[in-house]
C-alpha positions as a LaTeX table, in Angstrom:
\begin{tabular}{lrrr}
\hline
Residue & $x$ (\AA) & $y$ (\AA) & $z$ (\AA) \\
\hline
Met1 & $-43.00$ & 25.77 & 50.35 \\
Ile2 & $-41.62$ & 27.28 & 47.14 \\
Phe3 & $-38.67$ & 28.69 & 49.11 \\
Thr4 & $-37.98$ & 25.27 & 50.71 \\
Arg5 & $-38.20$ & 23.52 & 47.36 \\
Ser6 & $-35.78$ & 26.04 & 45.84 \\
Leu7 & $-33.30$ & 25.45 & 48.67 \\
Phe8 & $-33.61$ & 21.72 & 48.05 \\
Tyr9 & $-32.81$ & 22.19 & 44.34 \\
Ile10 & $-29.90$ & 24.45 & 45.19 \\
Phe11 & $-28.60$ & 21.72 & 47.50 \\
Leu12 & $-28.97$ & 19.10 & 44.75 \\
Leu13 & $-27.26$ & 21.38 & 42.23 \\
Ser14 & $-24.31$ & 21.94 & 44.55 \\
Leu15 & $-24.15$ & 18.20 & 45.21 \\
Gly16 & $-24.23$ & 17.50 & 41.48 \\
Ser17 & $-21.55$ & 20.11 & 40.88 \\
Gly18 & $-19.36$ & 18.52 & 43.52 \\
Leu19 & $-19.88$ & 15.13 & 41.96 \\
Phe20 & $-19.03$ & 16.60 & 38.55 \\
Ile21 & $-15.79$ & 18.09 & 39.79 \\
Ser22 & $-14.96$ & 14.89 & 41.63 \\
Cys23 & $-15.65$ & 12.85 & 38.52 \\
Gln24 & $-13.40$ & 15.11 & 36.50 \\
Lys25 & $-10.48$ & 14.68 & 38.86 \\
Lys26 & $-10.95$ & 10.91 & 38.81 \\
Ile27 & $-11.54$ & 11.00 & 35.05 \\
Asp28 & $-14.86$ & 9.19 & 35.56 \\
Arg29 & $-17.14$ & 8.17 & 32.72 \\
Val30 & $-20.46$ & 9.33 & 34.27 \\
Ile31 & $-21.70$ & 12.71 & 35.55 \\
Leu32 & $-25.01$ & 13.98 & 36.92 \\
Val33 & $-26.80$ & 16.61 & 34.83 \\
Pro34 & $-30.16$ & 18.35 & 35.46 \\
Asp35 & $-32.96$ & 17.85 & 32.95 \\
Asn36 & $-35.80$ & 20.30 & 32.17 \\
Lys37 & $-37.98$ & 18.75 & 34.88 \\
Asp38 & $-35.65$ & 19.58 & 37.77 \\
Arg39 & $-34.36$ & 16.02 & 37.94 \\
Phe40 & $-30.80$ & 14.77 & 37.85 \\
Leu41 & $-29.94$ & 12.09 & 35.32 \\
Lys42 & $-26.78$ & 10.09 & 34.69 \\
Lys43 & $-24.98$ & 10.96 & 31.49 \\
Glu44 & $-22.35$ & 8.76 & 29.84 \\
Leu45 & $-19.37$ & 10.91 & 28.84 \\
Ser46 & $-17.83$ & 10.26 & 25.45 \\
Phe47 & $-14.10$ & 9.63 & 25.23 \\
Ser48 & $-13.56$ & 13.16 & 23.89 \\
Glu49 & $-15.61$ & 14.66 & 26.72 \\
Arg50 & $-13.52$ & 12.80 & 29.28 \\
Val51 & $-10.34$ & 14.22 & 27.74 \\
Asp52 & $-11.88$ & 17.71 & 27.67 \\
Ser53 & $-12.78$ & 17.31 & 31.32 \\
Leu54 & $-9.23$ & 16.45 & 32.28 \\
Leu55 & $-7.74$ & 19.33 & 30.30 \\
Arg56 & $-10.18$ & 21.90 & 31.72 \\
Glu57 & $-9.12$ & 20.99 & 35.24 \\
Ser58 & $-5.41$ & 21.41 & 34.50 \\
Glu59 & $-3.73$ & 24.45 & 36.04 \\
Ala60 & $-0.61$ & 23.71 & 33.98 \\
Phe61 & $-2.46$ & 24.37 & 30.72 \\
Arg62 & $-4.10$ & 27.65 & 31.75 \\
Asn63 & $-1.48$ & 29.91 & 30.13 \\
Ala64 & $-0.03$ & 27.43 & 27.64 \\
Phe65 & $-0.71$ & 26.80 & 23.95 \\
Ile66 & $-1.69$ & 23.13 & 23.67 \\
Gly67 & $-2.00$ & 20.86 & 20.66 \\
Ile68 & $-3.16$ & 17.25 & 20.85 \\
Ser69 & $-3.94$ & 14.54 & 18.32 \\
Val70 & $-4.76$ & 10.90 & 19.09 \\
Tyr71 & $-5.25$ & 8.59 & 16.13 \\
Asp72 & $-6.49$ & 5.00 & 15.78 \\
Pro73 & $-4.76$ & 3.56 & 12.68 \\
Gln74 & $-6.89$ & 0.40 & 12.69 \\
Lys75 & $-10.11$ & 2.44 & 12.47 \\
Arg76 & $-8.40$ & 5.22 & 10.48 \\
Asp77 & $-10.06$ & 7.61 & 12.88 \\
Thr78 & $-8.86$ & 10.65 & 14.82 \\
Val79 & $-10.28$ & 9.88 & 18.25 \\
Tyr80 & $-9.31$ & 13.20 & 19.83 \\
Glu81 & $-7.83$ & 16.46 & 18.64 \\
Leu82 & $-7.20$ & 19.92 & 20.01 \\
Asn83 & $-5.43$ & 22.54 & 17.85 \\
Ser84 & $-4.10$ & 19.56 & 15.91 \\
His85 & $-3.55$ & 21.60 & 12.73 \\
Lys86 & $-1.88$ & 24.55 & 14.45 \\
Leu87 & 1.90 & 24.99 & 14.28 \\
Phe88 & 4.08 & 24.52 & 17.37 \\
Thr89 & 7.77 & 24.64 & 18.23 \\
Pro90 & 8.51 & 20.89 & 18.28 \\
Ala91 & 12.06 & 20.84 & 19.77 \\
Ser92 & 13.55 & 17.32 & 19.57 \\
Asn93 & 10.35 & 15.86 & 18.16 \\
Met94 & 11.95 & 16.90 & 14.85 \\
Lys95 & 14.24 & 13.88 & 15.28 \\
Ile96 & 11.19 & 11.77 & 14.40 \\
Leu97 & 11.31 & 13.25 & 10.90 \\
Thr98 & 15.08 & 12.73 & 10.73 \\
Leu99 & 14.56 & 9.08 & 11.73 \\
Gly100 & 12.17 & 8.66 & 8.81 \\
Val101 & 14.68 & 10.22 & 6.41 \\
Ala102 & 17.54 & 7.93 & 7.46 \\
Leu103 & 15.38 & 4.81 & 7.37 \\
Glu104 & 14.21 & 5.68 & 3.86 \\
Tyr105 & 17.45 & 6.82 & 2.23 \\
Leu106 & 20.45 & 5.27 & 4.00 \\
Glu107 & 21.71 & 1.70 & 3.69 \\
Thr108 & 21.56 & $-0.54$ & 6.75 \\
Gln109 & 25.36 & $-0.39$ & 7.07 \\
Leu110 & 26.62 & 3.19 & 6.99 \\
Ser111 & 29.53 & 4.23 & 4.82 \\
Ser112 & 32.33 & 5.52 & 7.04 \\
Leu113 & 34.58 & 6.61 & 4.17 \\
Ser114 & 34.23 & 7.18 & 0.42 \\
Tyr115 & 37.54 & 6.75 & $-1.39$ \\
Asp116 & 39.42 & 5.57 & $-4.45$ \\
Tyr117 & 42.99 & 4.98 & $-5.64$ \\
Phe118 & 44.58 & 7.21 & $-8.24$ \\
Gly119 & 47.88 & 5.49 & $-8.95$ \\
Asp120 & 49.54 & 5.01 & $-5.57$ \\
Thr121 & 47.57 & 7.93 & $-4.08$ \\
Leu122 & 44.56 & 7.30 & $-1.86$ \\
Ile123 & 42.01 & 10.09 & $-2.06$ \\
Phe124 & 39.04 & 10.08 & 0.30 \\
Cys125 & 36.04 & 12.32 & 0.70 \\
Gly126 & 34.02 & 13.46 & 3.68 \\
Asn127 & 30.52 & 11.96 & 3.57 \\
Gly128 & 29.08 & 13.20 & 6.88 \\
Tyr129 & 29.86 & 10.02 & 8.83 \\
Pro130 & 30.02 & 11.09 & 12.51 \\
Leu131 & 32.07 & 8.33 & 14.18 \\
Phe132 & 35.61 & 8.63 & 12.82 \\
Leu133 & 37.78 & 8.47 & 15.98 \\
Asn134 & 34.69 & 9.43 & 18.00 \\
Pro135 & 35.52 & 9.20 & 21.75 \\
Phe136 & 31.88 & 8.75 & 22.82 \\
Ile137 & 30.73 & 5.93 & 20.50 \\
Glu138 & 33.10 & 3.11 & 19.64 \\
Asp139 & 33.32 & 2.47 & 15.89 \\
Asn140 & 34.89 & $-0.51$ & 14.12 \\
Gln141 & 37.77 & 1.82 & 13.08 \\
Ser142 & 37.86 & 0.35 & 9.55 \\
Ala143 & 38.28 & 3.82 & 8.03 \\
Tyr144 & 41.22 & 4.59 & 10.31 \\
Asp145 & 42.81 & 1.21 & 9.55 \\
Leu146 & 42.55 & 1.84 & 5.80 \\
Leu147 & 44.26 & 5.24 & 6.04 \\
Asn148 & 46.87 & 4.04 & 8.51 \\
Ala149 & 47.84 & 1.05 & 6.37 \\
His150 & 48.28 & 3.01 & 3.13 \\
Arg151 & 51.91 & 3.69 & 2.34 \\
Gly152 & 51.44 & 6.13 & $-0.53$ \\
Lys153 & 50.17 & 9.68 & $-0.57$ \\
Ile154 & 46.86 & 10.46 & 1.17 \\
Ile155 & 44.63 & 13.36 & 0.08 \\
Tyr156 & 41.48 & 14.58 & 1.77 \\
Asn157 & 38.97 & 15.77 & $-0.82$ \\
Ala158 & 36.69 & 18.33 & 0.83 \\
Pro159 & 33.15 & 17.91 & $-0.49$ \\
His160 & 30.74 & 20.72 & $-1.20$ \\
Met161 & 28.75 & 21.49 & 1.94 \\
Ser162 & 26.10 & 24.18 & 1.80 \\
Asp163 & 25.40 & 24.09 & 5.56 \\
Gly164 & 27.21 & 26.28 & 8.02 \\
Pro165 & 28.52 & 24.84 & 11.29 \\
Tyr166 & 25.25 & 25.82 & 13.01 \\
Gly167 & 21.70 & 25.39 & 11.84 \\
Pro168 & 19.41 & 28.38 & 11.20 \\
Gly169 & 18.14 & 29.84 & 14.44 \\
Trp170 & 20.58 & 28.08 & 16.77 \\
Ser171 & 21.61 & 30.08 & 19.83 \\
Trp172 & 25.08 & 31.52 & 19.32 \\
Asp173 & 25.79 & 31.61 & 23.06 \\
Asp174 & 25.38 & 27.82 & 23.31 \\
Tyr175 & 28.63 & 27.41 & 21.35 \\
Lys176 & 30.40 & 25.89 & 24.37 \\
Tyr177 & 27.92 & 23.08 & 25.06 \\
Leu178 & 28.18 & 19.63 & 23.48 \\
Tyr179 & 24.47 & 19.57 & 22.69 \\
Gln180 & 25.30 & 22.20 & 20.05 \\
Thr181 & 28.31 & 20.53 & 18.46 \\
Glu182 & 29.21 & 21.90 & 15.04 \\
Lys183 & 28.17 & 20.14 & 11.84 \\
Ser184 & 30.92 & 19.28 & 9.37 \\
Pro185 & 31.57 & 17.23 & 6.19 \\
Tyr186 & 33.75 & 14.68 & 7.97 \\
Pro187 & 33.65 & 14.88 & 11.77 \\
Ile188 & 36.73 & 13.73 & 13.62 \\
Phe189 & 36.91 & 12.98 & 17.36 \\
Gly190 & 33.18 & 13.71 & 17.49 \\
Asn191 & 34.02 & 17.36 & 16.68 \\
Ser192 & 34.79 & 17.72 & 20.37 \\
Ile193 & 37.73 & 18.47 & 22.66 \\
Trp194 & 38.10 & 16.72 & 26.00 \\
Val195 & 40.13 & 18.66 & 28.58 \\
Tyr196 & 41.29 & 16.76 & 31.64 \\
Lys197 & 43.67 & 16.78 & 34.57 \\
Ala198 & 43.95 & 13.24 & 35.93 \\
Asn199 & 45.41 & 14.06 & 39.35 \\
Gln200 & 46.57 & 17.02 & 41.38 \\
His201 & 50.20 & 16.65 & 40.30 \\
Ser202 & 49.61 & 16.18 & 36.56 \\
Thr203 & 49.35 & 18.81 & 33.86 \\
Ile204 & 46.24 & 19.58 & 31.87 \\
Arg205 & 45.90 & 17.45 & 28.73 \\
Thr206 & 43.47 & 17.23 & 25.83 \\
Val207 & 41.96 & 14.61 & 23.53 \\
Pro208 & 42.87 & 14.95 & 20.74 \\
Arg209 & 46.38 & 15.72 & 21.91 \\
Tyr210 & 46.78 & 18.23 & 19.07 \\
Phe211 & 45.03 & 20.80 & 21.29 \\
Asn212 & 47.42 & 20.52 & 24.24 \\
Asp213 & 49.11 & 23.73 & 23.13 \\
Phe214 & 45.75 & 25.51 & 22.84 \\
Val215 & 45.19 & 25.41 & 26.61 \\
Arg216 & 46.13 & 28.40 & 28.74 \\
Ser217 & 45.96 & 27.79 & 32.47 \\
Ser218 & 46.54 & 29.85 & 35.58 \\
Ser219 & 46.39 & 28.99 & 39.26 \\
Asp220 & 46.06 & 32.57 & 40.50 \\
Ser221 & 42.29 & 32.65 & 40.52 \\
Ser222 & 40.05 & 32.64 & 43.58 \\
Lys223 & 37.35 & 30.95 & 41.51 \\
Phe224 & 37.64 & 27.92 & 39.20 \\
Tyr225 & 36.42 & 28.16 & 35.64 \\
Ile226 & 37.14 & 26.62 & 32.26 \\
Glu227 & 36.01 & 28.11 & 28.98 \\
Arg228 & 36.52 & 27.84 & 25.23 \\
Asp229 & 36.86 & 30.97 & 23.12 \\
Leu230 & 33.85 & 31.95 & 21.04 \\
His231 & 35.58 & 31.83 & 17.63 \\
Ser232 & 38.57 & 29.55 & 18.20 \\
Asn233 & 39.69 & 26.37 & 19.94 \\
Arg234 & 41.70 & 28.22 & 22.58 \\
Ile235 & 40.74 & 27.06 & 26.05 \\
Ser236 & 41.28 & 29.03 & 29.26 \\
Val237 & 41.48 & 27.24 & 32.59 \\
Met238 & 41.60 & 29.15 & 35.88 \\
Leu239 & 42.50 & 26.88 & 38.80 \\
Asp240 & 41.58 & 27.92 & 42.33 \\
Lys241 & 43.57 & 27.14 & 45.43 \\
Ser242 & 41.91 & 23.73 & 45.85 \\
Asp243 & 43.87 & 22.52 & 42.80 \\
Arg244 & 40.88 & 20.49 & 41.71 \\
Leu245 & 40.82 & 17.94 & 38.89 \\
Val246 & 39.64 & 18.96 & 35.44 \\
Asn247 & 37.17 & 17.01 & 33.32 \\
Ser248 & 35.33 & 19.04 & 30.66 \\
Ser249 & 34.40 & 18.71 & 27.00 \\
Phe250 & 33.72 & 21.39 & 24.41 \\
Pro251 & 32.59 & 21.46 & 20.79 \\
Met252 & 35.43 & 21.91 & 18.33 \\
Val253 & 35.55 & 24.86 & 15.92 \\
Gln254 & 35.82 & 22.88 & 12.69 \\
Ser255 & 37.38 & 23.60 & 9.30 \\
Asp256 & 38.68 & 21.54 & 6.37 \\
Ser257 & 42.28 & 22.51 & 7.16 \\
Leu258 & 41.83 & 21.46 & 10.79 \\
Ile259 & 40.61 & 18.01 & 9.69 \\
Val260 & 43.82 & 17.60 & 7.70 \\
Arg261 & 46.02 & 18.77 & 10.59 \\
Leu262 & 44.28 & 16.42 & 13.03 \\
Leu263 & 44.63 & 13.50 & 10.63 \\
Ser264 & 48.31 & 14.26 & 10.07 \\
Asp265 & 48.89 & 14.39 & 13.82 \\
Thr266 & 46.99 & 11.14 & 14.41 \\
Leu267 & 48.52 & 9.16 & 11.51 \\
His268 & 52.04 & 10.61 & 12.16 \\
Arg269 & 52.39 & 11.53 & 8.50 \\
Lys270 & 51.40 & 14.36 & 6.20 \\
Val271 & 47.86 & 14.29 & 4.85 \\
His272 & 47.26 & 16.54 & 1.85 \\
Phe273 & 44.17 & 18.55 & 1.05 \\
Glu274 & 42.22 & 19.47 & $-2.06$ \\
Lys275 & 39.06 & 21.53 & $-2.42$ \\
Asn276 & 36.68 & 22.23 & $-5.28$ \\
Val277 & 37.99 & 19.20 & $-7.15$ \\
Lys278 & 35.04 & 17.05 & $-8.24$ \\
Arg279 & 35.86 & 13.36 & $-8.28$ \\
Glu280 & 33.94 & 10.11 & $-8.41$ \\
Phe281 & 34.60 & 7.63 & $-5.63$ \\
His282 & 33.78 & 4.00 & $-6.28$ \\
Lys283 & 34.81 & 2.46 & $-2.98$ \\
Asp284 & 33.33 & 2.62 & 0.51 \\
Val285 & 34.41 & 1.48 & 3.94 \\
Lys286 & 31.52 & 0.10 & 5.94 \\
Gly287 & 31.09 & 1.53 & 9.40 \\
Phe288 & 28.45 & 1.50 & 12.13 \\
Ser289 & 25.02 & $-0.07$ & 11.76 \\
Arg290 & 22.47 & 2.54 & 10.68 \\
Asp291 & 19.80 & 1.29 & 13.07 \\
Ser292 & 22.18 & 1.08 & 16.04 \\
Leu293 & 23.20 & 4.69 & 15.51 \\
Leu294 & 19.58 & 5.80 & 15.04 \\
His295 & 18.81 & 4.05 & 18.32 \\
Arg296 & 21.48 & 6.20 & 20.00 \\
Met297 & 20.12 & 9.33 & 18.36 \\
Met298 & 16.57 & 8.68 & 19.58 \\
Tyr299 & 17.30 & 7.35 & 23.07 \\
Asp300 & 20.01 & 9.91 & 23.89 \\
Ser301 & 18.33 & 12.69 & 21.89 \\
Asn302 & 21.74 & 13.28 & 20.32 \\
Asn303 & 21.62 & 16.52 & 18.31 \\
Phe304 & 24.98 & 15.99 & 16.63 \\
Leu305 & 23.99 & 12.57 & 15.26 \\
Ala306 & 20.67 & 13.95 & 14.01 \\
Glu307 & 22.38 & 16.71 & 12.03 \\
Gln308 & 24.94 & 14.35 & 10.54 \\
Phe309 & 22.20 & 11.88 & 9.55 \\
Leu310 & 20.64 & 14.55 & 7.34 \\
Leu311 & 24.03 & 15.33 & 5.81 \\
Gln312 & 24.82 & 11.64 & 5.23 \\
Ser313 & 21.44 & 11.17 & 3.54 \\
Ser314 & 22.10 & 14.14 & 1.29 \\
Tyr315 & 25.56 & 12.87 & 0.32 \\
His316 & 24.30 & 9.35 & $-0.33$ \\
Leu317 & 21.76 & 10.64 & $-2.87$ \\
Ser318 & 23.57 & 13.61 & $-4.40$ \\
Asp319 & 27.29 & 13.67 & $-3.48$ \\
Thr320 & 26.70 & 17.01 & $-1.77$ \\
Leu321 & 26.10 & 17.82 & 1.88 \\
Ser322 & 22.96 & 19.93 & 2.20 \\
Ser323 & 20.34 & 19.74 & 4.94 \\
Lys324 & 18.10 & 22.10 & 2.97 \\
Trp325 & 18.22 & 19.87 & $-0.11$ \\
Ile326 & 17.45 & 16.62 & 1.72 \\
Ile327 & 14.65 & 18.28 & 3.71 \\
Lys328 & 12.96 & 19.43 & 0.50 \\
Lys329 & 13.36 & 16.01 & $-1.08$ \\
Ser330 & 11.90 & 14.33 & 2.03 \\
Leu331 & 8.88 & 16.63 & 2.04 \\
Asp332 & 8.28 & 15.80 & $-1.62$ \\
Glu333 & 8.76 & 12.03 & $-1.31$ \\
Ile334 & 8.31 & 10.81 & 2.30 \\
Tyr335 & 6.10 & 13.37 & 3.99 \\
Asp336 & 4.09 & 14.44 & 0.94 \\
Gly337 & 0.87 & 13.60 & 2.83 \\
Phe338 & 1.28 & 16.28 & 5.49 \\
Ser339 & $-2.04$ & 18.06 & 5.97 \\
Asp340 & $-0.49$ & 21.25 & 7.35 \\
Pro341 & 2.36 & 23.57 & 6.36 \\
Ile342 & 5.69 & 22.97 & 8.07 \\
Arg343 & 8.87 & 24.93 & 8.66 \\
Trp344 & 11.76 & 22.47 & 8.89 \\
Val345 & 15.30 & 23.87 & 9.15 \\
Asp346 & 17.45 & 21.27 & 10.97 \\
Gly347 & 17.65 & 17.61 & 11.91 \\
Ser348 & 17.80 & 17.92 & 15.68 \\
Gly349 & 15.10 & 20.41 & 16.63 \\
Leu350 & 17.59 & 22.81 & 18.23 \\
Ser351 & 16.21 & 25.69 & 16.21 \\
Arg352 & 13.14 & 27.62 & 17.31 \\
Tyr353 & 12.54 & 28.32 & 13.62 \\
Asn354 & 11.12 & 24.79 & 13.29 \\
Leu355 & 7.31 & 24.67 & 13.23 \\
Asn356 & 5.12 & 21.59 & 12.93 \\
Ser357 & 1.65 & 20.40 & 13.86 \\
Pro358 & 0.41 & 17.39 & 15.87 \\
Ser359 & $-1.45$ & 16.20 & 12.77 \\
Asn360 & 1.76 & 16.17 & 10.71 \\
Phe361 & 3.54 & 14.18 & 13.40 \\
Ile362 & 0.72 & 11.61 & 13.34 \\
Tyr363 & 1.31 & 11.17 & 9.62 \\
Ala364 & 5.09 & 10.83 & 10.08 \\
Leu365 & 4.64 & 8.27 & 12.87 \\
Gln366 & 2.29 & 6.25 & 10.64 \\
Lys367 & 4.91 & 6.19 & 7.86 \\
Ile368 & 7.65 & 5.13 & 10.27 \\
Lys369 & 5.43 & 2.42 & 11.80 \\
Ser370 & 4.77 & 1.00 & 8.33 \\
Asn371 & 8.56 & 0.69 & 7.83 \\
Leu372 & 9.39 & $-0.69$ & 11.27 \\
Gly373 & 6.47 & $-2.99$ & 12.02 \\
Glu374 & 6.79 & $-4.13$ & 15.61 \\
Asp375 & 10.33 & $-2.77$ & 16.07 \\
Ile376 & 9.25 & 0.69 & 17.20 \\
Gly377 & 10.50 & 0.03 & 20.75 \\
Tyr378 & 14.06 & $-0.10$ & 19.42 \\
Phe379 & 13.82 & 3.49 & 18.24 \\
Phe380 & 11.21 & 5.00 & 20.58 \\
Pro381 & 11.98 & 4.79 & 24.31 \\
Glu382 & 9.45 & 3.56 & 26.85 \\
Gly383 & 7.76 & 6.25 & 28.86 \\
Asn384 & 10.14 & 7.04 & 31.72 \\
Lys385 & 10.81 & 9.71 & 34.33 \\
Lys386 & 12.69 & 11.81 & 31.78 \\
Ser387 & 9.68 & 12.10 & 29.49 \\
Leu388 & 6.78 & 11.72 & 31.96 \\
Ser389 & 6.06 & 12.21 & 35.65 \\
Lys390 & 6.32 & 8.44 & 36.17 \\
Pro391 & 7.25 & 5.40 & 34.05 \\
Leu392 & 4.57 & 4.07 & 31.68 \\
Arg393 & 5.63 & 0.87 & 29.96 \\
Phe394 & 2.77 & 0.96 & 27.47 \\
Ile395 & 4.21 & 4.14 & 25.89 \\
His396 & 6.96 & 4.36 & 23.27 \\
Ala397 & 7.59 & 7.99 & 22.38 \\
Lys398 & 10.12 & 10.73 & 21.63 \\
Ser399 & 10.14 & 13.79 & 23.84 \\
Gly400 & 11.34 & 17.27 & 22.94 \\
Ser401 & 12.05 & 20.23 & 25.16 \\
Leu402 & 13.26 & 23.80 & 24.90 \\
Ser403 & 12.69 & 26.51 & 27.48 \\
Asn404 & 8.90 & 26.98 & 27.85 \\
Asn405 & 8.16 & 24.21 & 25.32 \\
Tyr406 & 7.58 & 20.49 & 25.79 \\
Cys407 & 6.35 & 17.88 & 23.30 \\
Leu408 & 5.82 & 14.12 & 23.30 \\
Ser409 & 4.87 & 12.07 & 20.25 \\
Gly410 & 4.75 & 8.33 & 19.70 \\
Tyr411 & 2.72 & 5.19 & 20.27 \\
Ile412 & 0.49 & 3.86 & 23.05 \\
Thr413 & $-0.85$ & 0.32 & 23.47 \\
Thr414 & $-4.12$ & 0.41 & 25.41 \\
Gln415 & $-5.33$ & $-2.03$ & 28.04 \\
Lys416 & $-7.47$ & $-3.70$ & 25.36 \\
Gly417 & $-4.49$ & $-4.05$ & 23.03 \\
Asp418 & $-5.29$ & $-1.22$ & 20.62 \\
Arg419 & $-2.20$ & 0.53 & 19.20 \\
Leu420 & $-2.82$ & 4.27 & 18.96 \\
Ile421 & $-0.59$ & 7.09 & 17.71 \\
Phe422 & $-0.43$ & 10.37 & 19.60 \\
Ser423 & 1.22 & 13.76 & 19.50 \\
Phe424 & 1.08 & 16.13 & 22.48 \\
Met425 & 2.59 & 19.61 & 22.09 \\
Ala426 & 2.76 & 22.35 & 24.74 \\
Asn427 & 4.29 & 25.76 & 23.99 \\
His428 & 4.66 & 29.07 & 25.83 \\
Phe429 & 4.10 & 27.84 & 29.38 \\
Glu430 & 5.88 & 29.47 & 32.30 \\
Gly431 & 8.37 & 27.73 & 34.55 \\
Ser432 & 9.35 & 24.07 & 34.63 \\
Asn433 & 7.84 & 21.43 & 32.36 \\
Lys434 & 7.12 & 19.14 & 35.34 \\
Arg435 & 3.46 & 20.14 & 35.51 \\
Ile436 & 3.05 & 19.63 & 31.78 \\
Lys437 & 4.56 & 16.15 & 32.05 \\
Lys438 & 2.17 & 15.35 & 34.91 \\
Val439 & $-0.90$ & 16.21 & 32.82 \\
Phe440 & 0.49 & 14.32 & 29.80 \\
Thr441 & 1.00 & 11.31 & 32.09 \\
Glu442 & $-2.58$ & 11.50 & 33.40 \\
Leu443 & $-3.92$ & 11.81 & 29.88 \\
Leu444 & $-1.96$ & 8.80 & 28.64 \\
Glu445 & $-3.11$ & 6.73 & 31.62 \\
Met446 & $-6.70$ & 7.67 & 30.87 \\
Ile447 & $-6.31$ & 6.67 & 27.21 \\
Tyr448 & $-4.69$ & 3.40 & 28.26 \\
Lys449 & $-7.54$ & 2.47 & 30.63 \\
Gln450 & $-10.61$ & 3.98 & 29.06 \\
Tyr451 & $-10.19$ & 4.07 & 25.26 \\
Ala452 & $-12.82$ & 1.93 & 23.50 \\
Leu453 & $-14.67$ & 1.14 & 26.75 \\
\hline
\end{tabular}
């Protein structure tokens, strides 16, 4: 009898275990648990327990370092957290902080040129504006029109810039990819070179045309390739027997003297150059809308724009171009409520030196929400197949990815209409981020359906 009863309890335990596992996979709210009288009772899972259940079942998280924070700003309550005060590599989530800097410090209409007249001489200064003759984003060209219309002498005044062309910790061997375009005091042509061959009978050309003579091509190769030199703007093109078309873009190796040469070539007149001459400029040419360009930065995850936004902010406040200076000022004035230490070295998140916590991102997102009100959708994309395993229209968030790292931080509107703030960070996983995105998607769907039920 005792043996039979024991078998019966073993059967019930296995049944309960199966129900428990099943409930976890379906993210149910109720499980069966044994009490001290050998009976099984229903237990209501808390919201945190339901999240824990989902995360425990995830194969993708087994060998990853995971940080999560979900915050209800109406209740001023952290509704779930896991390693929320630990530091992670945030990748492009750092653009969230850059967004906050630009919204706080830059005027709604960006300055495309700082200048003044000294007699009949027009002297202008680089202020970090990224769209002068940019081939990828159409500007109003007011700065170009001003320079082109001036009949007297033109001098480019090179400002003090403490940044190098790359941020700390950027990968040197990514020099040839546009996602690592060089920073500079006054970008021209987007600091990029477009190399093209329009048809099989044409020659290889460049935009800007100044670099036509920098291209060396050969048709003796059995394999096609095109490459820019590591330390110069020389470009090698090896054409195979198929005589294929060419359509490639590379970052430009920038310098103050190159800016002057490119301007002289474009304006068809000599542009002069001065350095280490401190001047005050009382005039500005208005360029692109700040918010429109921030929209491009966030939706396209444009690293070049992010870096130049930090430099523009620095120049606007101090007449110098220094990412380090504006980062320190922002931490003192905008993000002074961070609960955790942070290492912040660039505007884009390209550097693996950057370290931040989910809790800090929650604070930053709160500050940005207080500035934007209901306009967050203009700056934070809806959840889509790039950021999640399937589209989720109730999500507005910025993703960030580097090899073996994936992060997603932003806002979620639940089925009941609650607006929550979240930050999910996954570091050190192996392989693709597809499995991480799948779990993030499941977690967000669970929050959407079950929070506050």
